N, C-alpha and C positions, 0 to 999 in steps of 0.2 A: 792777611786780615789786619787792619789797623784799628786802633781804639781812639775814640774822640770823647771830649768832655761834654757832659750834658749842658754846661753853661757857656761853653765856647768851643764850637766844633772845628775851629781852626787849629786847636791843640790836637795833634794826631801823633800817636806813639804805637810801638809794637806791643804784642801781648805780654812779652817778658818785662818790658818797661812798666806796663800797667800793673802787673803783679807786684813789682818792687815798690812802685809809688803808692799803691793802694787807693789814694784819693788824689784828684787833680789839684794842682796848685791854686786854681781859681775856686776851689770848694766844690766843684762839680764831680760827678761820678763818671767813670769810664764805661763806655758801651761800644760794642763792635759797630763798624760802619754799616754793616748789614748782618741780618741773621741768616746764616747759611741753611740751605735746605738739605734734608737727608736724601740719600738714594732710596730706592724702593724699600719701604719698611719691612716687607716680607723677607728681604735679603738679610735682615738682622736677626731673624727669628731664632736661629740656633746658637747665637753667640752667648758665651758666659759673661759675667759682669765685667771682667777685665777687658775682654775683646770689645764689648759694647762701649766701655769707657773710652777706649782708644778711638773707636769709630766716631764718637761724638766730639771728644776734646780736640782731636787733630784738626777739626774744621775751624776751631777757634784759636788754638795755640799754634799758629802756623810758623813761628820762628823757632820752635823747638824741633830738634832733629827727631825723626820718628823713633829711633832707638832710645833716645833720652827720655821721650815722653812715655814710652812703654816701660822703661825702667822706673819712672816715677809711679806709674800705675801699679806695677808689680810690688813695689815697696809699700804702697798705701793699703791695698786690698789683700792682705795676707792673713795669717792666723791670729792677728789681733782682733779680728771679727769672729764672734762665737758661732756664726752661721756660715756654712760654705757658700750659700747663695748670696751672702753679703746683705741683701735686702729682700727677705722672704715676704710673700704675699699670703695672707691668712684670711679665709672666708669666715665671717661670723654673721649669721642671719643673712640679710640682703646685701650687705656691704663687704668689700674686700679691703682689709687693713694692710697697708704697706708698712711693714715693720722696719723702721729706720734706726732702731736703737740697739743693734747688736755689736756696736763698736766698743772701744775701751772705756768710754765715759757714759754709755747707755743713753745717748741722745742723738738726734739726727745730725747734729753739728759734726759728729765724727765722720760722716760720709764725705764731707769736703775737707775738714781739717786734718784728716789722715794723709791727704795728698798735698795740701798747701805747702808744708815745709819742704817737700821734695821739689815742687814746682818753683818755689822761691830760691832754693839753692841753685837749681839749674838756671834760673833767670839771672842770678848774680853772676854765674859763670859766663853766660851768653854775653852779658854786658860788661864783662871784665871789671867789675866793681871790687875795690879792695877795702871798702869800709865795712864796719860791723853794722848789721841790720838790727834795729830796735823795733820789735813788734809792739805796737801800742793799741790796746783793745779795751772797749767797754763791753760789759756783759750784763744781760738780764737773767743770767743763770747758767745756761748750758754752753754758750760759746767760750766762756772763760776757761772752764775745765778742759774742754776739747782742744782748745788752742794750747793750753799749758801742756797737756799730754803730748800733743804733736811736736811742740818745739822744745820741750825739756831736753837739755844737754846736747842740743844741736850746735855744732861748732860755728862760730861767726855770727850767731844770732842771740839776742836777748829778748825776753818777752815780759811785758808789763801789763797786768790785767786790773782794771777797776770794776768793782761791782757795788750795787746799792746794799748797804749794810743790812737793812731790814726788808729788802725786796727780793730775796731768793729763799728757796726752801732750805731747811736745816741740812739736808743731805748735799744739796748743791754747794752750800757754803763750806761744809767740811771737805768736800772734794777739792775745793780750791785752796783753802788755807793749810791743807796738809801736803800740798804739792811739793815734790822733791825736785832737785835740779838747781845748780848754782847760778844758772842764767835766768831764773824765774823770780818774779816780784809781783805780789798780790796785795791789793789795797782795797779796803772797804770804804765806800763814800758815804758821808752823812747826807743822804738825799736819795732820789729815785734814779731809775735807769736813764731817763732823759737828761738828768744832771750829769751823769757819768759820760753819756754819749756826746752831749754838747761840749763838755769839758775836753774830751779827746779831740773833737773836731777843731776847737779853738786852738789847741796846742799844735795840731797839724798845720793850721793856717797862720801860726805865729812866726813870721819870717825871721825875727831876731833870734828866737829860740832854735829854730831849724838851722840857722847859720852857725849858732854856737855849737850845736851838735856836729855840724859838718866840719868845723875846725877841730873838733875832738875825735874826728874819724868815725862818726856815727851817721846813719841814715834811717829815717822813719819808714815803717810800713805798717799795714794793718791786717788783722785776721778777721775783722768783722765782715759781714756780707757786702759792705761797700767795696771790698776787694774783688775784682773780677775773677781772681783765682779761687775764691770761695763759691761764687755764683755758678760758674760754668760746670763744675763737677756735679752740682745738684740736678742738672738737667738729666743726667744719665739714669737716675733711678726711676724717673717717670717713664722713660722709654722701656726700661727693664720690666717695670710692673705691667705695662701694656703687652709686652712680648710674653711675659709669664701667663697672662690671661689667654693669649693665643695658643701657647703650648698646652695649656690645661683644657683647651677647647671651650672655655667659658664665654668667649666672644668669637665672632666670625671675622674673616679677613677684612681689614679696613673699617670694622664696626667702630662707631664713636663711643667714647666713655666720658663720664664726668670725673673731675678730680676735686676733692675737698681738702683744703689746707688750713690748719689753724695758724694764724699769722699775726705778728706784731710789727716787725720791721719790713715786711713785705718781700723779703728775699726768697723764701721757699716757694711762694706762689708765683713770684716773677720767673723762677726757674721753670715752673710748669707752663707759664705763658711762652717762654722761649721754646720749650719743647713743642708746643702747639704751632708756633710760627715756623718751626723747622719741618713740620709735616706730621706730627703725631696727631692721630684722629681724636680730637677732643671736642666735645659738645659744649660743656660749660665748666668754667673755673669757679669753684665755690669758695669764697673768701670768708673764713669763720673767725670772728673776734670774740673776746670775752667782754666783760662789762666796760672795758676801755674801748668802746665801740666807734672810735673815730673813723676807721676804714669803712665800717658799715654805713655810717652817715655820709661819707664822701661818695661811695658807690651809688647810693640812692638819691643824693641831692646835688652832687657836684661841689659841695662846700667842705673844705678841709679846715676844721677849727680846733686848734689845740688849747683854746682858752677854757680849760676845764680841769678839774681836780683829777690827778692820776689815782686810780683805785688799785690797791694791792689785793690780788686775787690768789686763788690756788693754782693758777696757770701763769707763774711769774715771767716766763719767757715772752709773754704777750702783753705784759704791763708796760706799754709803750704809747706815747702820744705823738712822737715824730717818727714816722715810718720812712726811713731813709730811702729804701729801694723804690718807693712809689715815684720818686723823681725820674728814675730810669724808664718806668712804664710811660709816664707822661711825655717824656722825650720821644719815645717811639711813636705813640699814638698821635702826637702833635705834628708828625712829619719831620722830626729832628729839628724842631724850632728852638734853638738855644736861647734866643732873646726872650721868648715866651717863658721858658723854664726859669731863666735868671730872674725875670720879673716876679714870677709866682713865689720863688724861694725867698726873694727879698721881702715880699709881702708877708710871708709866713714869719720871717725873722722880726720885722718891724711892727706888724699889726697883730700877729698871732693867728691869722687865718688867710685863706684865699678862696676864691670862687671861680669855677670854670663853667661857662655856659656851653650848652650843646655838647656835653661830655659824651664821647663814644666809648662806653664800657660794656658793649653788648656781649662780650666774651665772659663777663663776670656776673656773679650773683653774690650779694653780701648780706650777712645777717650775724647776730651775736647770741651768746648764751649767758644766762645769769648763773650765779654760784649754785642756786637751788637746782637749776636745770643740769648743771655739770654733775652734781651728786646723783640726780635722778638717772642720768645717762650711764654713769659708771655702774650703778646698781642694775639697770635694765639689761645692759649688754652682758653683765656677769650672770644675772639670774636666767636669762634666756639662752645664753651660749657658753656659759662657763669660761668666758674670756674676759681677762682683766685689762682695762685701759687706764692710762694716766689722765689727769685733768685736761691737758691740752688736746689730747685725742678725743676726750669726751665733749669738749667745746665743738670740735669738728663734727662729731657724730650727731649731736643735737641740732646743729645748723643743717646738716644733711637731711634730717627728718623734717625740719621746717620747710626746706626746699621742696621735698617730695609732696608734702601736704599742700603747699602753695601752688605747685606747678603740675602735679600729677605726672611728672616725668619719671619713667622707670628705666632710664638709661643705666647700664651697669656703672657702678661708681667705686672709685678707689679713694680711700681715706688715708691721708698721710698720718701715720702713727709715729709721733715725734719723740717720745721718751718712754723709758721703762716705768711702769707703775710704782716700782720700788723707790724711785727718786722723790716721790710725793706720797709717802706712806700714810701720813695722818689723814689727808683728804680722801685717799682711795679706801683706806680701812673704814673710816666713819661712813663712807658712802655705801659700803656693803654690810653695814650693821655690826661692825666691830667697835666696841667701846674704846675710844682712843684717849679719853680724858685723863689728864695727869699721868700719862705714860711716856717713858723714854722712847724716842724715835726708833731706836733699834729693836726695842721690845715690840713696838707696833708692827714693824716690818716682819718680825718672826711670826706674829699672829696672822698677818696677811698671807705670808707664804704657806702657813699651815692650812688656812681656810681655802685658799685658791689651789692648793696642791702644786705649787711652783717652787723651785729651788731659788733661794736668794742669790742674785748674781755676785760673783766673787768680788768685783770692784766695789760693791756696797758693803758686803759682809766684812771686808778687811778694814773699812774706814773707822770702825768703832775704836780700835786701839792704835790708830796712827797718830803720830805726834803733830801738834799744830806748829807749823814752821813760819807762818806769815801772820803777824799780829799788827799790821799797819792799818791806820785809819786816818782819814783827813776830810776836810771840807773841799768843795769843788775848787775854790780859789787857791788851794794849796797843792793841787795835783802836780803842777809844773815843778814846785820845789822838791817834792818827793822823787820825781823822775830825775832831777838834777843830782840829788843825793845818791840815788841808786847807781847812776851812770858816772858819778864823780865828775860832773862838768860845771861845778859852781863857778869856776874861773876858766877862761880860755887857756888851753895849754899851747904855748908857742912851739 
């Protein structure tokens, strides 16, 4: 399996090289030359999560020795997950919630970022690279902590995370700024996530700076979903959820399902699309946005227009106006037309928008939720099912209800539940009629746990007294200087 750039398909590299590079030198994203098909899905039915992970990933990571890939999977999906199932499926009302938040940082990003450090170390070995790898990542909340957790104290790797200072929840921020590990560096940006993400991309594409790092024995890589090593592991849990429904006899053999994904950067729903292309019986991929409804507009009109104000919502991981992984989807559905993609991405950079006529997105349905609808959905699911969901999952649930009203489609539906409700205590508590005004975040969480009769996860309870270790802050234009300072590469070392 080779990987090619969405902006120049003559660039062709192995999976291990794609994992190391993260992003193509031409600014494009790496995609497989073809999406492999699964064998008979019924043959996967009795596999546990690790076995299934190997069955899926081995089709994409073909230059990894099978024993090495199995070792990466064993190290990733171990007792750091609080559920033996890794990704349990819980029924509440008419929907099935795929709980992707049982990892160490209580967010779905753990599902891929628990394995990425092991894949990267193996990739470095395969390619006999003797440079130190610098993971450079922008986060809208959850990726940052999950990446820091995965890469902390890993030999031969440093990790630098930029987050929007006022664009993450209080718990998300504390998770990052208290991160231990002498190879970790966390910086708050005076701006929004798009500023952080575009700043990181500019640094990746700055050949002078990349050459400076190279002379100082460093090489850049990424832990964002632009890295194929992030995207491929996410395919696994969609297969796992389907097989769980089969084992529970909630669906018949080969019965189609719908999948609802709350999305900002389009990575998680792209993984569901890959699963469908591999042969998972999917009827509709339901793309759920918050008030930053740029993807909803695009799916329904073919116009992608980022010339709008970014709205800060209670679902910060979706407060994004440039959905990077959409580029991969467009590359696939355009018949791998790299010139078309390059032109559209240039238009987005120069004009702030692009339009695609005769857009074929029949696999997708797109809608969005307002803040009021998010609160209503959290309250409704809790009142009717005694089940607590976070704001991102509530966006998905609300869009799922809109889809059913609009289409009268009663296909069994899996909702990707992407974070623990305790990461967003104020919004969740106020939604179920707990007075959160003028209260400390940790007191709110305690009240929430008491009312819902759920134990506060240790990873959050322990945050209250953890020391703040990262007090860095900068403007977008100063990001490169802070990286230079951390890596001590102000001058080229001969």
